[in-house]
Each structure stands twice: as structure tokens, then as C-alpha cells.
C-alpha positions in Angstrom: -15.2 -26.7 26.7 -13.4 -29.1 24.3 -14.9 -29.4 20.8 -16.8 -32.7 20.2 -15.4 -34.9 17.5 -17.7 -35.5 14.5 -18.7 -39.0 14.0 -20.0 -40.4 10.7 -21.8 -43.6 10.0 -22.4 -45.8 6.9 -26.1 -45.7 7.8 -27.6 -43.4 5.1 -31.2 -43.4 6.4 -32.4 -39.8 7.2 -33.2 -38.9 10.8 -34.6 -35.8 12.4 -32.7 -34.6 15.5 -34.2 -32.3 18.1 -33.3 -30.4 21.2 -35.6 -29.4 24.0 -35.6 -26.0 25.5 -37.7 -24.1 28.0 -38.6 -20.4 27.5 -38.0 -17.9 30.3 -39.5 -14.9 28.5 -42.5 -14.5 26.2 -41.5 -13.9 22.6 -41.4 -15.5 19.1 -39.3 -18.1 17.3 -38.8 -17.6 13.6 -35.6 -19.5 13.0 -33.5 -22.4 14.2 -29.7 -22.3 14.3 -27.7 -25.5 14.4 -24.1 -26.7 13.9 -23.6 -29.0 10.9 -20.4 -31.0 10.4 -20.8 -31.9 6.7 -22.5 -30.5 3.7 -25.8 -32.2 2.6 -28.2 -31.4 -0.3 -30.5 -28.4 0.1 -34.2 -28.7 0.9 -34.3 -30.5 4.2 -36.5 -29.0 6.9 -36.2 -27.5 10.4 -39.2 -27.6 12.7 -40.5 -26.2 16.0 -42.7 -28.5 18.1 -44.5 -28.5 21.5 -43.0 -30.8 24.1 -45.8 -33.4 23.4 -45.0 -33.6 19.7 -47.4 -31.1 18.0 -45.7 -29.4 15.0 -45.9 -25.6 15.3 -43.9 -24.5 12.2 -41.6 -25.8 9.6 -39.0 -24.2 7.3 -36.7 -25.3 4.5 -32.9 -25.1 5.1 -30.9 -24.0 2.1 -27.4 -25.4 1.7 -24.5 -22.9 1.2 -25.6 -20.3 3.7 -22.2 -20.5 5.4 -19.1 -22.7 5.5 -19.4 -26.4 6.5 -18.7 -27.3 9.1 -20.4 -24.4 10.6 -23.6 -22.8 11.9 -26.6 -23.1 9.6 -30.0 -21.3 10.0 -33.4 -22.7 9.2 -36.0 -19.9 8.7 -39.5 -21.0 9.8 -42.4 -20.4 7.5 -44.0 -18.2 10.2 -43.0 -16.8 13.6 -44.3 -18.8 16.5 -45.3 -17.2 19.8 -43.7 -18.9 22.8 -44.7 -18.7 26.4 -42.6 -18.6 29.6 -42.4 -21.9 31.5 -43.3 -24.0 28.4 -41.0 -26.5 26.8 -40.5 -26.7 23.0 -38.4 -28.9 20.7 -36.3 -27.5 17.8 -35.6 -30.1 15.1 -33.6 -30.4 11.9 
């Protein structure tokens, strides 16, 4: 799979991005991992939501965990139980 080219914009307004996923096996989610293309200040949040928009947990992402561009991890404030067949949204 070819790597996607990073695109930057002059728009500086913050946005929260999310990805939907459906769980196959019961378990817990305690962190959200995502690929970041450029460094940004620490203190932004990651979240876990139900498919209908109910916030289940948040966590603060700390800059400098790894090289940028690269994978970053947002640790949630608490582990969230997830159920098979249900859809959730991870955001950052």
C-alpha cells in the first residue's frame, strides 16, 4: 500500500478527527494510537465515543512520545469495556 502524502492547510482552527471501528471480541480500550504528520503542542485530547456520540473516556496526549511524523498514543483516563458487535469512535 503506498504511503499517503501529508497535506497541510493554512486553516489553523482546531478539529477533532475520528475513526469508527466495530469490536469482534469483548475487552477494554485504554489507549488510542494514531499517526501524526507534524508536531503540535502537548495537551490535546484523545477520546472514545459510542457510535451515537456519547463520550465514554478522554485522555491527554503528550507531545514528544516518539518521532514526528510517527505513531503517537493517547492514554485514556480509564479503561472502557467494549462489547462484540458494537461500533465505537476513536478521536484525537
